[in-house]
C-alpha positions in Angstrom: 5.2 9.9 -6.7 8.2 8.7 -4.0 6.6 7.8 -0.6 6.4 11.5 0.8 3.6 12.4 -2.3 1.6 9.3 -1.8 2.1 9.9 2.1 0.9 13.5 2.1 -1.8 12.8 -0.6 -3.6 9.7 0.7 -3.0 9.9 4.6 -5.7 12.1 5.6 -7.8 9.9 3.5 -6.3 7.1 4.7 -7.1 7.4 8.1 -10.4 8.7 8.1 -11.5 5.7 6.2 -10.0 3.3 9.0 -11.4 5.5 11.9 -15.3 5.3 10.1 -14.4 1.5 10.3 -12.7 1.0 13.7 -14.9 3.6 15.1 -11.9 4.0 18.0 -9.0 6.9 17.1 -6.2 5.4 18.1 -6.7 2.3 16.4 -7.5 4.4 13.7 -4.0 5.6 14.3 -2.0 3.1 14.6 -3.7 0.5 11.4 -3.0 4.1 9.0 1.0 3.9 10.6 1.2 0.2 10.1 -1.0 0.9 6.1 1.5 3.1 5.4 4.7 0.9 6.7 3.7 -1.8 4.0 3.2 0.9 1.2 6.6 1.3 2.1 8.2 -1.5 1.9 6.8 -2.5 -1.5 7.0 0.6 -2.6 8.7 -0.5 -6.0 5.6 -2.8 -6.8 2.8 -0.3 -5.0 3.6 2.6 -7.3 4.4 0.2 -10.7 1.2 -0.8 -10.1 -1.6 -0.5 -13.3 -4.3 0.0 -10.1 -4.8 3.9 -8.9 -1.8 4.6 -5.7 -5.8 5.1 -3.0 -6.7 1.9 -4.4 -4.1 0.3 -3.4 -4.2 2.0 -0.7 -7.4 1.2 0.1 -6.8 -2.3 -0.3 -4.4 -2.2 2.1 -6.6 -0.4 4.8 -8.8 -3.2 4.5 -6.3 -6.1 4.9 -5.3 -3.9 8.3 -8.6 -3.4 9.9 -9.2 -6.9 9.3 -6.3 -8.3 10.8 -6.5 -6.5 13.4 -10.4 -6.8 14.5 -9.2 -10.3 14.6 -6.8 -10.1 17.4 -8.9 -7.3 18.9 -12.0 -9.7 19.2 
């Protein structure tokens, strides 16, 4: 799986998950973008992981949500 396939396969699910958590479409877009950017930076380790790619995206998204929410409040 390359980054394009990862993005195409999981973008909608990641975005909707983040939107449900943040309740703000602008924040959800930003966090989704940052989540995929982080996945791209860590692509080799990301794809070699034994975890399912969605589990990894979920972990990245949760971390990004917490980080941004801390900055906002």
